[in-house]
C-alpha positions as CSV (number, residue, x, y, z in Angstrom):
1,X,-31.6,-15.0,-10.3
2,X,-34.0,-17.7,-9.3
3,X,-32.8,-20.2,-6.7
4,X,-34.1,-23.6,-5.6
5,X,-32.7,-24.2,-2.1
6,X,-34.7,-26.5,0.1
7,X,-36.1,-25.3,3.5
8,X,-33.6,-27.5,5.3
9,X,-30.7,-25.9,3.3
10,X,-32.0,-22.4,4.1
11,X,-31.8,-23.2,7.8
12,X,-28.0,-22.8,7.4
13,X,-27.2,-19.1,7.8
14,X,-24.4,-19.4,5.2
15,X,-26.7,-20.9,2.6
16,X,-29.3,-18.2,3.4
17,X,-26.8,-15.5,2.9
18,X,-25.6,-17.1,-0.4
19,X,-29.2,-17.2,-1.6
20,X,-29.7,-13.5,-0.8
21,X,-26.6,-12.7,-2.8
22,X,-27.6,-14.9,-5.8
23,X,-31.1,-13.4,-6.0
24,X,-29.5,-9.9,-6.5
25,X,-27.8,-11.0,-9.8
26,X,-29.8,-9.9,-12.8
27,X,-27.4,-11.4,-15.5
28,X,-26.6,-8.0,-16.9
29,X,-23.0,-9.0,-17.7
30,X,-21.4,-5.7,-16.8
31,X,-19.0,-7.7,-14.6
32,X,-17.5,-9.5,-17.6
33,X,-15.7,-6.3,-18.9
34,X,-13.8,-5.9,-15.6
35,X,-13.0,-9.5,-14.9
36,X,-9.3,-10.2,-15.6
37,X,-9.8,-13.9,-16.3
38,X,-12.7,-13.3,-18.7
39,X,-10.7,-10.6,-20.5
40,X,-7.8,-13.1,-20.9
41,X,-9.8,-16.3,-21.7
42,X,-13.1,-15.2,-23.1
43,X,-14.9,-18.1,-21.4
44,X,-18.2,-17.3,-19.8
45,X,-17.4,-19.8,-17.0
46,X,-14.4,-17.7,-16.2
47,X,-16.5,-14.6,-15.7
48,X,-18.3,-13.6,-12.4
49,X,-21.6,-14.2,-14.0
50,X,-20.6,-17.7,-15.1
51,X,-19.1,-18.5,-11.8
52,X,-22.2,-17.4,-10.0
53,X,-24.2,-19.9,-12.1
54,X,-21.7,-22.6,-11.2
55,X,-21.8,-21.7,-7.5
56,X,-25.6,-21.7,-7.4
57,X,-25.8,-25.1,-8.9
58,X,-23.1,-26.5,-6.7
59,X,-24.6,-25.2,-3.5
60,X,-28.1,-26.3,-4.4
61,X,-27.2,-29.9,-5.3
62,X,-26.1,-32.6,-2.8
63,X,-24.1,-34.4,-5.5
64,X,-20.3,-34.4,-5.5
65,X,-18.5,-31.3,-6.6
66,X,-17.1,-31.7,-10.1
67,X,-13.5,-31.0,-11.1
68,X,-14.9,-28.6,-13.8
69,X,-16.5,-26.4,-11.2
70,X,-13.4,-26.4,-9.1
71,X,-11.2,-25.4,-12.1
72,X,-13.3,-22.3,-12.8
73,X,-13.6,-21.2,-9.2
74,X,-9.9,-21.7,-8.6
75,X,-9.2,-19.5,-11.6
76,X,-11.0,-16.6,-9.9
77,X,-8.5,-14.0,-8.5
78,X,-11.0,-12.6,-5.9
79,X,-9.9,-9.2,-7.3
80,X,-13.5,-8.0,-6.7
81,X,-13.5,-5.8,-9.8
82,X,-16.9,-7.2,-10.5
83,X,-18.3,-5.8,-7.3
84,X,-17.1,-2.3,-8.3
85,X,-18.9,-2.7,-11.6
86,X,-22.1,-4.5,-10.5
87,X,-25.1,-2.2,-10.6
88,X,-27.2,-4.6,-8.5
89,X,-24.9,-4.8,-5.4
90,X,-24.0,-8.5,-5.7
91,X,-21.6,-9.3,-2.9
92,X,-19.5,-11.6,-5.0
93,X,-16.7,-11.7,-2.3
94,X,-18.9,-13.4,0.2
95,X,-20.4,-15.8,-2.4
96,X,-17.0,-17.0,-3.7
97,X,-15.7,-17.4,-0.2
98,X,-18.7,-19.6,0.6
99,X,-18.0,-21.6,-2.6
100,X,-14.3,-22.1,-1.7
101,X,-15.2,-23.3,1.8
102,X,-17.7,-25.8,0.3
103,X,-15.1,-27.1,-2.2
104,X,-12.6,-27.5,0.6
105,X,-15.1,-29.6,2.6
106,X,-16.5,-31.6,-0.3
107,X,-13.9,-32.1,-3.0
108,X,-10.7,-34.2,-2.9
109,X,-8.0,-32.4,-4.8
110,X,-5.1,-34.2,-6.5
111,X,-2.3,-35.1,-4.0
112,X,0.2,-32.6,-5.3
113,X,-2.4,-29.8,-5.0
114,X,-3.3,-30.8,-1.5
115,X,0.3,-30.8,-0.4
116,X,1.0,-27.4,-2.0
117,X,-2.1,-25.8,-0.4
118,X,-1.3,-27.3,3.0
119,X,2.3,-26.0,2.6
120,X,1.2,-22.4,1.8
121,X,-1.4,-22.4,4.6
122,X,1.3,-23.5,7.1
123,X,4.2,-21.3,6.0
124,X,2.9,-18.0,4.7
125,X,1.0,-16.9,8.0
126,X,4.1,-17.7,10.1
127,X,6.9,-15.2,9.6
128,X,9.6,-17.3,11.2
129,X,8.8,-20.3,9.2
130,X,8.4,-18.3,6.0
131,X,11.8,-16.8,6.5
132,X,13.3,-20.2,7.0
133,X,11.6,-21.5,3.9
134,X,12.8,-18.6,1.8
135,X,16.4,-19.3,2.9
136,X,16.0,-23.0,2.1
137,X,14.4,-22.0,-1.3
138,X,17.5,-20.0,-2.3
139,X,19.6,-23.1,-1.8
140,X,17.1,-25.3,-3.6
141,X,17.1,-23.2,-6.7
142,X,20.1,-25.1,-7.9
143,X,17.8,-28.2,-8.3
144,X,14.9,-26.3,-9.8
145,X,15.1,-28.0,-13.3
146,X,14.7,-31.4,-11.5
147,X,11.7,-30.5,-9.4
148,X,7.9,-30.9,-10.2
149,X,6.4,-27.9,-11.9
150,X,4.4,-26.7,-8.9
151,X,7.6,-26.6,-6.8
152,X,9.7,-25.0,-9.5
153,X,7.1,-22.3,-9.8
154,X,7.4,-21.5,-6.1
155,X,11.2,-21.4,-6.4
156,X,10.9,-18.8,-9.2
157,X,9.2,-16.5,-6.7
158,X,12.0,-16.8,-4.0
159,X,13.8,-13.4,-3.8
160,X,17.6,-13.3,-4.4
161,X,18.0,-11.3,-1.2
162,X,16.1,-11.8,2.0
163,X,16.1,-8.6,4.3
164,X,17.1,-8.9,7.9
165,X,14.3,-9.1,10.4
166,X,13.4,-5.7,11.9
167,X,12.9,-5.0,15.6
168,X,10.6,-2.2,14.9
169,X,7.5,-4.4,14.4
170,X,8.1,-6.4,17.6
171,X,5.4,-6.2,20.3
172,X,5.5,-2.9,22.1
173,X,4.7,0.8,21.7
174,X,6.5,3.5,19.7
175,X,5.7,6.8,21.2
176,X,4.6,9.9,19.3
177,X,7.0,12.6,18.5
178,X,5.8,15.6,20.5
179,X,2.3,15.6,21.9
180,X,0.3,12.5,21.4
181,X,-2.9,13.0,19.4
182,X,-3.9,9.4,18.6
183,X,-3.5,5.9,20.0
184,X,-3.3,3.3,17.2
185,X,-2.4,-0.3,16.7
186,X,-0.6,-1.7,13.7
187,X,-1.1,-5.1,12.2
188,X,2.5,-6.0,11.4
189,X,1.5,-8.7,8.9
190,X,3.0,-12.0,8.0
191,X,4.8,-12.3,4.6
192,X,5.3,-8.5,4.4
193,X,7.5,-8.3,7.6
194,X,9.8,-10.9,6.0
195,X,9.8,-9.7,2.4
196,X,10.1,-6.0,3.1
197,X,10.3,-5.0,6.8
198,X,11.0,-1.4,5.8
199,X,7.3,-0.9,5.0
200,X,6.4,-1.3,8.7
201,X,9.4,0.8,9.7
202,X,8.2,3.6,7.4
203,X,4.7,3.3,8.7
204,X,5.7,3.6,12.3
205,X,8.0,6.5,11.7
206,X,5.3,8.3,9.7
207,X,2.6,7.8,12.3
208,X,4.8,8.7,15.2
209,X,5.9,11.9,13.3
210,X,2.3,12.9,13.1
211,X,1.3,12.5,16.8
212,X,0.5,8.8,17.1
213,X,1.5,6.3,19.7
214,X,1.8,3.1,17.7
215,X,1.2,-0.3,19.4
216,X,2.0,-3.8,18.2
217,X,-0.4,-5.7,20.3
218,X,0.5,-9.1,21.9
219,X,-1.2,-12.1,20.5
220,X,-2.1,-10.5,17.2
221,X,-0.9,-12.3,14.1
222,X,-2.1,-13.4,10.7
223,X,-5.4,-11.7,9.6
224,X,-6.7,-15.0,8.3
225,X,-7.0,-14.0,4.6
226,X,-4.5,-16.5,3.2
227,X,-6.3,-19.6,4.6
228,X,-9.8,-18.0,4.3
229,X,-9.5,-17.5,0.6
230,X,-8.3,-21.1,0.2
231,X,-11.5,-22.3,1.8
232,X,-9.8,-23.4,5.0
233,X,-12.4,-21.7,7.1
234,X,-11.7,-23.3,10.5
235,X,-8.0,-22.5,10.3
236,X,-8.7,-18.9,9.3
237,X,-11.3,-18.5,12.1
238,X,-8.6,-19.3,14.7
239,X,-6.4,-16.5,13.5
240,X,-9.3,-14.1,13.3
241,X,-10.5,-14.8,16.8
242,X,-7.1,-14.3,18.3
243,X,-6.9,-10.9,16.7
244,X,-10.4,-9.9,17.8
245,X,-9.7,-10.8,21.4
246,X,-6.3,-9.2,21.5
247,X,-7.5,-5.9,20.1
248,X,-10.7,-6.0,22.2
249,X,-8.5,-6.1,25.3
250,X,-6.4,-3.3,24.0
251,X,-9.5,-1.2,23.3
252,X,-10.9,-1.9,26.8
253,X,-7.6,-1.2,28.6
254,X,-6.1,1.6,26.6
255,X,-8.5,2.7,24.0
256,X,-7.7,2.7,20.2
257,X,-8.5,5.4,17.8
258,X,-7.7,3.1,14.9
259,X,-6.2,-0.2,13.9
260,X,-3.9,0.4,11.0
261,X,-3.0,-2.0,8.2
262,X,-0.5,-1.3,5.4
263,X,-1.3,-4.4,3.5
264,X,-4.5,-3.9,1.6
265,X,-5.3,-7.7,1.3
266,X,-5.2,-7.8,5.1
267,X,-7.3,-4.7,5.4
268,X,-10.1,-6.1,3.3
269,X,-10.2,-9.2,5.5
270,X,-10.1,-7.2,8.8
271,X,-12.9,-5.0,7.7
272,X,-15.0,-8.1,7.1
273,X,-14.6,-9.6,10.6
274,X,-18.0,-8.0,11.7
275,X,-19.8,-9.9,8.9
276,X,-17.9,-13.2,9.4
277,X,-18.8,-13.4,13.1
278,X,-22.2,-11.8,13.0
279,X,-23.9,-15.1,14.1
280,X,-21.4,-15.8,16.9
281,X,-23.1,-14.5,20.0
282,X,-19.8,-14.4,22.0
283,X,-17.9,-12.5,19.3
284,X,-20.3,-10.6,17.1
285,X,-20.1,-7.3,19.0
286,X,-16.4,-7.5,19.5
287,X,-15.7,-8.4,15.9
288,X,-17.8,-5.4,14.7
289,X,-16.0,-3.0,17.0
290,X,-12.7,-4.2,15.7
291,X,-13.8,-3.9,12.0
292,X,-15.1,-0.4,12.7
293,X,-11.6,0.7,13.7
294,X,-9.8,-0.7,10.7
295,X,-8.1,1.8,8.5
296,X,-5.8,1.4,5.6
297,X,-2.8,3.6,6.3
298,X,-3.7,5.9,3.4
299,X,-7.2,6.4,4.8
300,X,-5.9,7.2,8.3
301,X,-3.3,9.6,7.0
302,X,-5.9,11.4,4.9
303,X,-8.0,11.7,8.1
304,X,-5.3,13.2,10.3
305,X,-3.5,15.2,7.7
306,X,0.2,15.0,6.9
307,X,2.7,17.7,6.0
308,X,5.8,17.5,3.8
309,X,7.0,17.6,0.2
310,X,9.4,15.3,-1.6
311,X,12.6,17.2,-2.6
312,X,12.2,16.4,-6.3
313,X,9.4,15.9,-8.8
314,X,9.3,12.2,-9.7
315,X,6.8,10.8,-12.2
316,X,4.9,8.1,-10.3
317,X,2.6,5.4,-11.7
318,X,0.2,4.5,-9.0
319,X,-0.9,0.8,-9.1
320,X,-4.2,0.6,-7.3
321,X,-4.2,-2.8,-5.6
322,X,-7.5,-4.7,-6.2
323,X,-8.0,-5.3,-2.5
324,X,-7.8,-1.6,-1.9
325,X,-9.7,-0.1,-4.8
326,X,-12.3,-2.9,-5.1
327,X,-12.3,-4.6,-1.7
328,X,-12.2,-1.4,0.4
329,X,-13.3,1.3,-2.1
330,X,-10.1,3.2,-1.5
331,X,-8.7,4.4,-4.8
332,X,-8.3,8.2,-5.0
333,X,-7.1,8.8,-1.4
334,X,-3.5,7.4,-1.9
335,X,-3.1,9.2,-5.2
336,X,-4.2,12.5,-3.5
337,X,-1.7,12.0,-0.7
338,X,1.1,11.3,-3.1
339,X,0.2,14.3,-5.3
340,X,0.0,16.6,-2.2
341,X,3.5,15.3,-1.2
342,X,5.0,16.5,-4.5
343,X,4.9,13.5,-6.8
344,X,3.6,13.7,-10.3
345,X,1.1,10.9,-10.1
346,X,-0.2,9.3,-13.3
347,X,-2.8,6.7,-13.9
348,X,-2.0,3.3,-15.4
349,X,-4.1,2.2,-18.4
350,X,-6.5,-0.6,-17.4
351,X,-5.8,0.3,-13.8
352,X,-8.8,-1.7,-12.7
353,X,-7.3,-5.0,-13.8
354,X,-5.3,-7.2,-11.4
355,X,-1.6,-7.7,-11.7
356,X,-1.9,-11.4,-11.0
357,X,-0.6,-11.5,-7.5
358,X,-3.9,-11.9,-5.6
359,X,-2.7,-13.5,-2.4
360,X,-1.6,-17.1,-3.3
361,X,-2.9,-16.9,-6.9
362,X,0.5,-16.4,-8.5
363,X,1.6,-19.6,-6.7
364,X,-1.5,-21.7,-7.4
365,X,-2.3,-20.3,-11.0
366,X,1.2,-19.3,-12.2
367,X,0.3,-19.3,-16.0
368,X,-2.6,-16.9,-15.7
369,X,-0.8,-14.8,-13.1
370,X,2.2,-14.4,-15.5
371,X,-0.1,-13.3,-18.4
372,X,-1.7,-10.7,-16.1
373,X,1.6,-9.5,-15.0
374,X,2.9,-9.1,-18.5
375,X,-0.3,-7.1,-19.4
376,X,0.1,-4.9,-16.3
377,X,3.8,-4.2,-17.0
378,X,3.0,-3.4,-20.6
379,X,0.5,-0.8,-19.5
380,X,2.9,0.7,-17.0
381,X,5.6,1.0,-19.6
382,X,3.3,3.1,-21.7
383,X,3.4,5.9,-19.1
384,X,7.2,5.7,-18.5
385,X,7.3,6.3,-14.8
386,X,10.3,6.9,-12.6
387,X,8.7,4.9,-9.8
388,X,5.7,2.6,-9.4
389,X,3.8,2.9,-6.1
390,X,1.4,0.3,-4.6
391,X,-0.2,-0.3,-1.2
392,X,0.1,-4.1,-1.0
393,X,3.1,-6.3,-0.6
394,X,1.8,-9.0,-3.0
395,X,1.5,-6.5,-5.8
396,X,4.9,-5.0,-5.0
397,X,6.5,-8.4,-5.1
398,X,4.7,-9.4,-8.3
399,X,5.5,-6.2,-10.2
400,X,9.1,-6.1,-9.0
401,X,9.7,-9.6,-10.5
402,X,9.2,-8.3,-14.0
403,X,10.5,-4.7,-14.2
404,X,13.6,-2.7,-13.5
405,X,11.5,0.3,-12.5
406,X,11.5,0.6,-8.7
407,X,8.3,-0.5,-7.0
408,X,7.7,1.2,-3.7
409,X,5.0,1.1,-1.0
410,X,3.0,4.3,-0.8
411,X,3.8,4.7,2.9
412,X,7.5,4.6,2.2
413,X,7.2,7.5,-0.3
414,X,5.0,9.5,2.1
415,X,7.6,8.8,4.9
416,X,10.3,10.2,2.7
417,X,8.3,13.2,1.8
418,X,7.8,14.1,5.5
419,X,11.4,13.7,6.7
420,X,12.1,10.0,6.5
421,X,14.9,8.3,4.5
422,X,15.0,7.6,0.8
423,X,13.2,4.3,0.2
424,X,15.7,1.5,-0.4
425,X,14.3,0.6,-3.8
426,X,15.0,4.1,-5.0
427,X,18.6,4.3,-3.7
428,X,21.0,4.3,-6.7
429,X,18.1,4.2,-9.2
430,X,17.8,7.9,-10.1
431,X,20.6,10.4,-10.4
432,X,18.5,13.2,-8.8
433,X,17.7,11.2,-5.8
434,X,21.4,10.6,-4.9
435,X,22.1,14.3,-5.2
436,X,19.1,15.5,-3.2
């Protein structure tokens, strides 16, 4: 793609990187077939190729950002299916992130949209505040019909039951069972530790059972993905720097074989720290060292090997989270681990398409998210599984909202197969489980 940035514009490293990405696009259109919004809407401007044109023109011009451009960029899920498909290696993730940052700095959204985005950026990265807001949301559901649409949409996502907080993912170290083979740190996450604390409990049990000391490092918190993907770059940067410095200290003092994440959206963000801070002389090396140690839990388990078999043969539909299969290129590994642990793993038709969760997408674009969820659940129903497995809390929450089939994190199933308890979503859901 031909670009027309000025010399002054190209002096900005972010614009220079954007130009490098834009010039790789050859307009082939392969990306349109794997873009969920284009599949739904059939609008070229809601395809990666169309958005790339919009972003190019927006970044080249000094004129105000138009509402039309913002609409089509906002509709992008950042599922990154286009990157898996692209034969030219266009890094759409970095390009759309740059576009969102530009929009955040140069476009004034309607008041209600600004309030909603500020609310999400404040609450979701803070587990205590998020828990409080969920509890308040349960009470507020009574008044849902009287509330503005964007607020009523949020209330629809509030779970009927909020799990108790777990002590397992507090700062400290869980020692390996038997001889220690590995020293790892776990990112406990933000929303996940509130919505389903059993995921971290299962992760820690499973790692300890396989010879890992598991540390929750002080001063680590939100990975920055939530705010970063809303274009709030400065806010996200603060979270990222805190994690980098905390893990760097842990590496220097105790050594770390790996930093584990069991939320694939976080994992994609963490693995990109090296790129994000490549021009920061004080943090570039540290950020890259941290990124080099990031492993999705499935990647790390495949590396160290696990032993165990689930006591019964359940048919399992594996939902490959976009941030895992497209963002990190991890697709077959979780399925192999589940198969080796005794599950009958089956693929979901159109498994490359997003379920509609996509971080804050189902809160900011509820209509499109709902259509994608319906499509995903229809495809899942075609294979008639006993269980749905996924490696991302956003997907688990989204899928669970529309089906009676239990949706369980991959790590909970692997924990069960290697000696852990039956995952809570499966208890009472299958007669063979209760008798096993």
